[in-house]
C-alpha positions as a Markdown table, in Angstrom:
| # | Residue | x | y | z |
|---|---|---|---|---|
| 1 | Unk | 0.0 | 0.0 | 0.0 |
| 2 | Unk | 2.9 | 2.4 | 0.7 |
| 3 | Unk | 4.2 | 1.8 | -2.8 |
| 4 | Unk | 0.8 | 2.3 | -4.4 |
| 5 | Unk | -0.2 | 5.3 | -2.5 |
| 6 | Unk | 3.1 | 6.9 | -1.8 |
| 7 | Unk | 5.4 | 6.2 | -4.7 |
| 8 | Unk | 3.0 | 5.5 | -7.5 |
| 9 | Unk | 0.5 | 8.1 | -6.2 |
| 10 | Unk | -2.5 | 6.0 | -7.1 |
| 11 | Unk | -6.0 | 7.0 | -5.9 |
| 12 | Unk | -7.6 | 4.5 | -3.6 |
| 13 | Unk | -10.0 | 3.5 | -6.3 |
| 14 | Unk | -7.2 | 2.8 | -8.8 |
| 15 | Unk | -5.1 | 0.9 | -6.2 |
| 16 | Unk | -7.9 | -1.4 | -5.2 |
| 17 | Unk | -8.9 | -2.0 | -8.8 |
| 18 | Unk | -5.4 | -3.3 | -9.6 |
| 19 | Unk | -4.9 | -7.1 | -10.0 |
| 20 | Unk | -1.9 | -8.6 | -8.2 |
| 21 | Unk | -0.2 | -9.0 | -11.6 |
| 22 | Unk | -0.7 | -5.3 | -12.4 |
| 23 | Unk | 0.7 | -4.2 | -9.1 |
| 24 | Unk | 3.7 | -6.5 | -9.5 |
| 25 | Unk | 4.4 | -5.0 | -12.9 |
| 26 | Unk | 4.1 | -1.5 | -11.5 |
| 27 | Unk | 6.7 | -2.4 | -8.8 |
| 28 | Unk | 9.3 | -3.5 | -11.3 |
| 29 | Unk | 11.8 | -0.9 | -12.7 |
| 30 | Unk | 11.1 | 0.2 | -16.3 |
| 31 | Unk | 12.8 | -1.9 | -18.9 |
| 32 | Unk | 15.6 | -0.3 | -20.8 |
| 33 | Unk | 14.5 | -0.7 | -24.4 |
| 34 | Unk | 16.4 | 2.2 | -26.0 |
| 35 | Unk | 19.4 | 4.3 | -25.3 |
| 36 | Unk | 17.5 | 7.4 | -26.5 |
| 37 | Unk | 16.9 | 9.2 | -29.7 |
| 38 | Unk | 19.9 | 9.8 | -32.0 |
| 39 | Unk | 20.4 | 12.6 | -34.5 |
| 40 | Unk | 19.1 | 10.5 | -37.4 |
| 41 | Unk | 16.0 | 9.4 | -35.4 |
| 42 | Unk | 15.3 | 13.1 | -34.5 |
| 43 | Unk | 15.6 | 14.1 | -38.2 |
| 44 | Unk | 13.2 | 11.4 | -39.2 |
| 45 | Unk | 10.6 | 12.5 | -36.7 |
| 46 | Unk | 11.0 | 16.1 | -37.7 |
| 47 | Unk | 10.5 | 15.2 | -41.3 |
| 48 | Unk | 7.4 | 13.1 | -40.5 |
| 49 | Unk | 5.9 | 15.6 | -38.1 |
| 50 | Unk | 7.0 | 19.1 | -39.1 |
| 51 | Unk | 6.2 | 22.1 | -36.9 |
| 52 | Unk | 3.7 | 24.4 | -38.5 |
| 53 | Unk | 2.3 | 27.7 | -37.3 |
| 54 | Unk | -1.4 | 28.3 | -37.5 |
| 55 | Unk | -2.6 | 31.8 | -38.1 |
């Protein structure tokens, strides 16, 4: 309960709706799947989603 309410800051409703499996997953550290975005990845995102100004 200390982890759910204190660290995860869940509401009491959300905490009590969790299954034991969901709570266990929330207690694990996040998986390191990527080392971050490199320059080429950023360029690809910028090309795909260009910033535009609306007037």
